[in-house]
C-alpha positions in Angstrom: 77.3 -52.8 -49.5 76.2 -55.4 -48.6 77.3 -59.1 -50.6 75.3 -60.7 -53.8 74.5 -64.4 -53.0 74.1 -65.4 -56.3 73.6 -63.2 -59.7 71.3 -65.3 -62.6 69.1 -68.2 -62.4 68.7 -70.2 -58.9 66.5 -73.7 -58.9 63.9 -73.6 -56.5 64.4 -76.9 -56.2 61.1 -79.7 -55.5 61.6 -82.4 -53.2 61.6 -86.0 -55.1 59.1 -88.2 -53.2 59.3 -92.2 -53.0 56.2 -94.3 -53.4 55.3 -93.9 -49.7 55.9 -90.6 -50.0 59.2 -90.7 -48.0 61.8 -88.4 -49.5 63.7 -90.6 -52.3 67.7 -88.9 -52.0 68.9 -91.3 -54.5 67.3 -89.0 -57.2 67.3 -85.6 -55.5 71.4 -86.3 -55.6 70.5 -87.0 -59.7 69.0 -84.0 -59.5 71.6 -81.6 -58.1 74.0 -83.0 -59.8 72.4 -82.1 -62.9 71.0 -79.3 -62.3 74.4 -77.8 -61.7 75.7 -79.0 -65.0 73.5 -77.6 -66.2 74.8 -73.9 -65.0 72.0 -72.9 -62.5 73.7 -70.4 -60.1 72.2 -71.5 -56.5 69.7 -73.8 -55.4 66.7 -72.9 -53.2 66.0 -75.9 -50.9 62.9 -76.8 -48.6 60.8 -73.5 -50.5 57.2 -73.8 -51.6 58.5 -75.7 -54.2 60.4 -78.4 -51.9 57.5 -78.8 -50.0 58.9 -78.1 -46.7 55.3 -77.0 -45.2 54.9 -80.8 -45.3 58.3 -81.9 -44.1 59.0 -82.9 -40.1 61.1 -80.7 -39.0 63.9 -83.9 -38.8 63.1 -84.4 -42.7 63.5 -80.5 -43.4 67.4 -80.4 -41.7 67.9 -83.3 -43.6 67.4 -82.3 -47.1 69.1 -79.2 -46.0 71.8 -80.8 -44.7 72.2 -83.4 -47.6 72.3 -80.5 -50.5 74.4 -78.2 -48.5 76.6 -82.1 -49.0 76.5 -83.1 -52.2 76.7 -79.6 -53.8 79.9 -79.4 -52.0 80.2 -75.5 -52.1 79.8 -75.8 -56.3 76.7 -73.0 -55.8 75.7 -71.2 -52.8 72.8 -72.9 -51.4 69.6 -70.8 -49.9 67.6 -72.7 -47.6 64.4 -72.1 -46.9 63.4 -71.6 -43.1 60.1 -69.6 -42.6 57.6 -69.7 -40.6 54.6 -67.8 -39.3 56.4 -68.4 -36.0 59.3 -66.8 -35.3 61.0 -68.8 -33.2 60.4 -71.6 -34.1 61.4 -69.9 -37.4 65.1 -68.6 -35.9 65.5 -72.9 -34.5 65.1 -73.8 -37.7 67.7 -71.1 -38.8 69.9 -72.2 -36.5 70.0 -75.1 -37.8 70.3 -74.8 -41.6 73.5 -72.3 -40.7 74.9 -75.3 -38.5 74.8 -78.1 -41.3 76.2 -75.6 -44.0 73.7 -73.6 -45.6 75.1 -70.6 -47.1 71.9 -68.5 -46.6 68.5 -68.1 -45.4 64.5 -67.8 -47.3 62.7 -66.2 -45.0 58.7 -65.9 -46.3 56.6 -63.0 -44.1 53.9 -64.9 -41.9 51.2 -66.6 -42.9 47.5 -67.3 -41.1 48.3 -65.5 -38.1 50.1 -62.6 -40.6 51.0 -59.6 -39.2 51.8 -55.4 -39.0 54.2 -53.9 -40.8 55.7 -52.7 -37.3 56.3 -57.3 -36.7 57.6 -57.6 -40.0 60.3 -56.1 -38.7 60.1 -57.4 -35.4 60.4 -61.4 -37.1 62.6 -60.6 -39.6 65.3 -58.8 -37.3 65.1 -61.5 -34.1 65.8 -64.0 -37.0 68.4 -61.9 -38.6 70.1 -61.1 -35.1 70.0 -65.0 -34.6 72.0 -66.4 -37.3 75.3 -65.3 -38.4 74.4 -66.1 -42.4 72.5 -64.2 -44.8 69.0 -63.4 -45.8 66.5 -63.4 -48.3 63.1 -61.8 -47.3 60.5 -63.5 -49.8 57.7 -61.4 -50.5 54.2 -63.7 -51.8 50.8 -62.0 -51.1 49.3 -64.9 -53.0 50.4 -67.3 -50.7 50.3 -65.3 -47.2 47.7 -62.7 -47.3 50.6 -59.8 -46.2 52.9 -57.9 -47.9 56.0 -56.2 -47.2 55.3 -52.3 -47.7 57.7 -50.4 -48.9 58.8 -48.5 -45.9 59.7 -51.9 -44.3 62.3 -52.9 -46.9 63.7 -49.9 -46.1 63.8 -50.3 -42.0 65.2 -54.0 -42.8 67.7 -52.9 -45.4 69.7 -51.6 -42.6 70.4 -54.9 -40.8 73.3 -56.4 -42.2 72.4 -60.0 -42.6 69.2 -58.8 -44.5 70.9 -58.3 -48.3 67.9 -59.0 -51.0 63.9 -59.7 -51.5 62.7 -62.6 -53.3 59.4 -60.6 -55.0 56.8 -61.9 -56.1 54.7 -59.5 -55.4 54.1 -58.6 -59.2 54.0 -54.9 -58.0 56.5 -52.8 -60.4 55.7 -50.2 -59.2 56.8 -52.2 -54.8 59.7 -53.2 -57.2 60.9 -49.9 -58.7 61.2 -48.1 -54.7 62.8 -51.5 -53.1 65.7 -50.3 -56.7 65.4 -46.8 -55.3 65.3 -46.5 -51.9 67.2 -49.5 -50.3 70.7 -51.8 -51.7 68.3 -55.0 -51.0 69.4 -57.0 -54.2 66.6 -58.1 -55.9 65.1 -61.6 -57.3 62.1 -62.3 -59.2 60.0 -65.8 -57.8 57.9 -65.0 -61.1 59.2 -66.8 -64.2 57.8 -64.1 -66.3 59.1 -61.7 -65.2 62.5 -62.2 -64.9 63.5 -59.1 -67.5 61.2 -56.9 -65.8 62.6 -57.5 -62.9 66.0 -57.1 -64.1 65.6 -54.2 -66.5 65.3 -52.1 -62.4 68.4 -54.1 -60.9 67.4 -57.1 -60.0 69.5 -59.7 -60.0 68.2 -62.8 -61.1 65.3 -64.7 -60.8 64.8 -67.9 -58.2 62.8 -69.7 -60.6 60.7 -73.1 -60.1 61.3 -73.5 -64.2 64.2 -74.0 -63.8 63.7 -77.3 -62.6 63.3 -78.4 -66.3 65.6 -76.1 -68.1 68.1 -74.4 -65.7 70.4 -73.7 -68.7 68.1 -71.0 -70.1 66.9 -69.6 -67.3 70.7 -68.8 -66.7 71.5 -67.9 -70.3 68.5 -65.8 -69.8 69.8 -63.4 -66.8 72.9 -63.5 -68.3 72.4 -62.3 -71.8 70.1 -59.6 -70.3 73.1 -58.0 -68.1 75.6 -58.5 -70.9 73.1 -56.2 -73.0 72.2 -58.8 -75.9 68.4 -58.2 -74.8 66.6 -59.4 -78.3 68.2 -62.3 -77.2 67.3 -62.9 -73.2 63.5 -61.6 -75.0 63.6 -64.4 -77.7 64.6 -67.2 -75.2 61.7 -66.1 -72.6 59.3 -66.3 -76.0 60.1 -69.3 -76.9 59.8 -71.0 -73.1 56.8 -68.6 -71.7 53.7 -71.2 -72.7 55.9 -73.8 -71.2 56.3 -71.6 -68.3 52.6 -70.4 -68.0 52.3 -74.5 -67.5 53.8 -75.1 -65.1 51.3 -72.9 -63.2 48.5 -74.6 -64.4 47.5 -76.4 -60.7 49.8 -75.8 -57.8 52.9 -75.3 -57.3 54.8 -77.6 -57.3 52.0 -80.2 -58.7 52.9 -79.1 -62.4 56.6 -78.9 -62.3 57.0 -82.2 -60.8 54.0 -84.3 -63.3 56.6 -82.5 -65.9 60.1 -83.9 -64.5 58.3 -87.1 -64.7 57.0 -86.7 -68.3 60.5 -86.3 -68.8 61.8 -89.4 -67.4 63.0 -88.0 -64.2 61.2 -90.4 -61.4 60.4 -87.3 -59.2 57.4 -88.7 -57.5 54.2 -87.6 -56.1 53.5 -83.8 -53.8 52.5 -85.1 -50.7 48.8 -84.6 -49.5 46.9 -81.9 -49.4 48.6 -81.4 -53.2 47.1 -84.0 -55.5 47.6 -85.3 -59.0 46.5 -83.0 -61.8 43.8 -84.1 -64.0 44.3 -85.9 -67.1 43.5 -82.8 -69.3 45.7 -80.8 -67.6 48.6 -83.2 -67.9 47.4 -83.6 -71.9 47.9 -80.1 -72.0 51.4 -79.5 -69.9 53.2 -82.7 -71.9 51.8 -80.9 -75.2 54.2 -77.4 -74.3 57.4 -79.5 -72.7 56.6 -81.1 -76.2 56.5 -77.9 -78.5 60.2 -76.3 -76.8 61.8 -80.7 -77.2 61.4 -81.4 -73.3 59.5 -84.3 -74.2 
C-alpha cells in the first residue's frame, strides 16, 4: 500500500493580492495560520483557487516556499505544479520539491490536451523526475479531457502516483478507481464529499474550507467515524452557502466571501473580474444564514 498524504479536508487556498495585484504575503501568513488553527488537514497552494495560472515562475515558487516555511511541517503542503507542457511541469515540480513541498498536484493537460496514452507518458515523466508523491487532478470542465479508468490503472503502478483529485462528478468512474486501483481518492467538489467518502475516499480538497475549515474537517471525520447523520447535517447546513461559492468563476466568489468576512484578500487577477452587485448580495445572504458575516 502507498502512503496516504492526508485524510480529511485540505484547503485549496486562495492567494491574497494587494491593490496593485502583487501577492500580499502578510495576509497570506495570517490565512495559513487561521487554516491550521481551524483544523485543516493539508494546504494545496498554487492550484486553480490560488490563481496559479496568472503567476510568474518566480511568484509560483515563492508562494510555495512561503507556504512551506509558514506551515513548518505541521500539516502537509501540496503544490500545484501542473501544466500542458510536460517539460515545464517537470521543472516546476523539481523546484517545488526543492523548496520543501510534501506532495504535488498534477492536472491533466489543457487546451492542447492529449490522448490517454499521452496522459500516461505525461504523468509518468513528471513522476519519474521527482521523489515526492503526486495527486492526479481530473477536472474535465477545465481541461476538456478526462482520465479513463484504464489510464488510472496504468498510472497507479507508479510508486510516486498515490492519489487523485476527482472533479469529474462521475461516480461510476470513482467506483471503478476505488475498485481497480490503490489510489487514494479526494473529492474536488464540496457538494459531493460524502458520496466520495462512501466509495472509500480519503477526503476533499475544498474551496469552501477557505471560510469553514473546521466544519469541512469535522464533516469528513464524522463520516469516517460512523456518525453519518451528523456529517449529513453539516453538509446540509452549508450546502447553499457552498453552492454560492460557485455562482461565478472560481475563485471569484470565495475571495469575495473572504473580503465580506473582513479578511482583506483583495481581488482576483485579470481575466477574472469582480462579481456583479446582485451576485455579491446573494453570496452575502448565504454567508449570513450560516453566521459567517
